[in-house]
C-alpha positions in Angstrom: 14.1 9.9 -10.1 13.3 8.7 -6.3 14.9 8.7 -3.4 14.1 5.6 -4.0 15.4 4.2 -6.9 18.9 6.3 -5.8 18.9 3.8 -2.5 18.4 1.2 -4.8 21.7 1.7 -6.2 23.8 2.3 -4.0 23.8 1.2 -0.2 26.8 2.0 0.7 28.1 5.8 0.5 32.5 5.1 0.3 33.3 1.4 -0.9 36.9 1.4 0.6 36.1 2.6 3.9 33.2 0.3 4.5 35.0 -3.2 2.9 37.0 -4.4 5.9 33.3 -4.6 8.2 31.2 -5.5 5.9 29.3 -8.6 6.6 29.9 -11.3 3.1 26.0 -10.1 2.1 27.2 -6.2 2.2 30.8 -7.2 0.4 28.9 -8.8 -2.9 26.9 -5.5 -2.5 30.0 -3.5 -2.5 31.1 -4.7 -5.5 27.5 -4.2 -7.5 27.5 -0.7 -6.6 31.3 -0.8 -8.0 30.1 -1.7 -11.0 27.2 0.7 -11.5 29.1 3.4 -10.7 32.1 2.9 -13.4 28.6 1.3 -15.8 27.4 4.3 -15.7 30.8 6.5 -16.9 31.7 3.4 -19.2 30.8 0.8 -21.3 30.0 -2.9 -20.0 33.9 -3.8 -21.5 35.1 -1.3 -19.1 33.4 -3.7 -15.9 36.6 -6.1 -15.2 36.5 -7.8 -12.4 40.2 -5.9 -11.5 39.0 -2.5 -12.5 36.4 -2.6 -9.9 38.7 -4.7 -7.3 41.7 -1.1 -7.9 37.9 0.5 -6.6 37.8 -1.4 -4.0 41.3 -1.3 -2.3 41.3 -5.0 -2.8 43.3 -7.9 -5.3 41.3 -9.3 -7.7 41.8 -12.5 -6.8 39.1 -10.9 -3.8 36.5 -10.8 -5.2 35.5 -14.9 -7.0 34.6 -14.6 -3.3 31.8 -13.5 -3.8 31.2 -13.1 -7.2 31.0 -16.6 -9.8 33.8 -14.9 -12.0 32.7 -11.8 -14.8 29.5 -13.4 -15.6 28.2 -13.7 -11.8 29.4 -10.0 -11.8 27.8 -8.9 -14.8 25.0 -11.2 -13.3 24.8 -9.2 -10.0 24.6 -6.7 -12.5 21.1 -7.4 -14.1 20.0 -8.4 -11.0 20.5 -5.0 -9.7 19.5 -2.9 -12.6 15.4 -5.2 -12.9 15.4 -3.8 -9.1 16.5 -0.4 -10.0 14.0 -0.5 -12.8 11.2 -1.9 -10.9 11.9 0.4 -8.2 11.7 3.8 -11.1 8.3 2.3 -13.1 6.7 1.0 -9.5 3.1 3.1 -9.9 1.4 1.0 -6.8 2.4 4.4 -4.0 -0.8 5.8 -6.8 -2.8 4.3 -6.1 -6.1 6.9 -7.9 -4.8 6.4 -10.8 -6.8 4.0 -13.3 -5.7 1.5 -15.4 -4.8 3.3 -18.2 -2.8 6.2 -16.1 -1.4 3.4 -14.6 0.1 2.2 -17.6 1.2 5.2 -18.8 2.7 5.9 -15.6 4.9 2.6 -15.6 5.3 3.4 -19.7 7.1 6.8 -19.0 8.8 5.7 -16.6 9.8 2.3 -18.1 11.6 5.5 -20.3 12.8 7.9 -18.2 14.7 5.3 -16.6 17.0 4.6 -20.4 16.7 8.0 -20.1 19.1 7.8 -15.9 20.7 4.7 -16.6 21.9 4.3 -20.5 24.8 1.8 -20.1 22.5 -0.4 -17.3 19.7 -0.2 -19.6 22.1 -0.8 -23.1 22.9 -4.4 -20.9 19.9 -5.0 -19.9 18.3 -5.1 -23.0 20.3 -4.9 -25.8 23.3 -7.7 -25.1 22.9 -11.5 -25.2 21.0 -12.8 -22.5 21.2 -16.4 -20.4 18.4 -18.4 -19.5 18.6 -16.3 -15.4 18.7 -12.6 -17.1 15.2 -13.2 -19.7 13.9 -15.5 -16.9 14.9 -11.7 -15.3 12.9 -9.4 -18.2 10.0 -12.2 -18.0 8.8 -11.3 -15.5 8.5 -7.2 -15.0 7.0 -7.4 -18.0 4.6 -9.3 -16.4 3.0 -6.0 -14.7 2.1 -4.9 -18.4 0.3 -8.1 -19.3 -1.8 -7.5 -16.2 -2.2 -4.3 -16.9 -3.8 -4.6 -20.6 -4.9 -7.9 -19.4 -7.5 -5.6 -16.9 -8.0 -3.0 -19.6 -9.4 -5.2 -21.7 -11.0 -6.7 -19.2 -12.6 -3.6 -18.3 -14.2 -3.8 -22.3 -16.3 -6.9 -21.9 -13.9 -9.1 -23.7 -14.2 -13.3 -22.5 -11.3 -14.6 -20.2 -11.0 -17.3 -23.1 -11.2 -14.5 -25.9 -8.6 -12.1 -24.2 -5.6 -14.2 -24.8 -4.7 -12.8 -28.5 -5.5 -9.4 -27.5 -2.5 -9.0 -24.8 -0.8 -10.6 -26.0 -0.3 -9.1 -29.1 -0.7 -5.5 -27.0 1.8 -6.1 -25.0 4.7 -7.2 -27.2 3.9 -4.1 -29.5 3.4 -1.3 -26.5 7.8 -3.0 -25.2 8.3 -3.1 -28.7 7.7 0.6 -28.8 8.4 1.2 -25.5 12.3 0.2 -26.5 12.3 2.0 -29.9 11.8 5.4 -28.2 14.4 3.9 -25.6 16.6 3.5 -27.4 16.0 6.8 -30.2 16.4 9.1 -26.8 19.2 7.4 -25.4 21.6 7.0 -28.3 20.5 11.1 -29.0 18.4 10.5 -32.4 15.6 11.5 -31.3 15.6 14.9 -28.3 12.9 14.6 -25.9 12.2 16.9 -22.2 10.6 14.7 -19.3 6.7 16.4 -20.9 7.1 15.3 -25.0 8.4 11.9 -23.1 5.1 11.5 -21.5 3.4 13.3 -25.0 4.0 10.7 -27.6 4.1 7.6 -24.9 0.6 8.8 -24.7 -0.3 9.0 -27.9 1.4 5.1 -28.6 -0.2 3.6 -25.6 -3.9 5.3 -27.6 -2.3 3.7 -31.1 -2.0 0.2 -29.8 -5.0 -0.6 -28.0 -6.7 -3.4 -30.5 -10.2 -2.7 -30.5 -13.1 -5.7 -30.0 -13.1 -7.7 -33.6 -9.8 -6.2 -34.7 -7.9 -8.4 -33.4 -7.2 -11.0 -36.4 -7.5 -7.4 -39.0 
């Protein structure tokens, strides 16, 4: 995991010590930091306003100034989760990658994010979502859709014929990566980092649709 990803997750080291001098925005960050630290150890049912407030050392009602109750806390956790995942999956630091390499790298980082943050990943991708949360997911997967689009452009598929290829391949890719991640974090499949990457490379090779096969 990159240091950037770690910094995205935990921005304030000692919430009790920092709370009194923190700005309102920093206090909200402290709340999310503490909530995610609890989620790293327990499932979402244990991440309550009361428990978070207790770890910070303030009364539960104080937190309502910064988050809109339990649902607001959950939404803040999810927003931070997508920040962490985007940071974890960012391939922009490797500008020399070709499109295929970038896709493999992004998918590998996605699965590794699930391995590093299993409870957060489970909350993000297996619990019912509201419209705000769903929009977050759709925004994240635009980068996969872009990579797929670029790949088929390189194959010479015309823009007006592109959408069925892009939509089907992007959908199948996410289904495959989510399935792989879920199997690993549930310990039904045990793979090391090298084996995860090899599995992803194999899956992606099988996901690409050859021109002319979209209706088969």
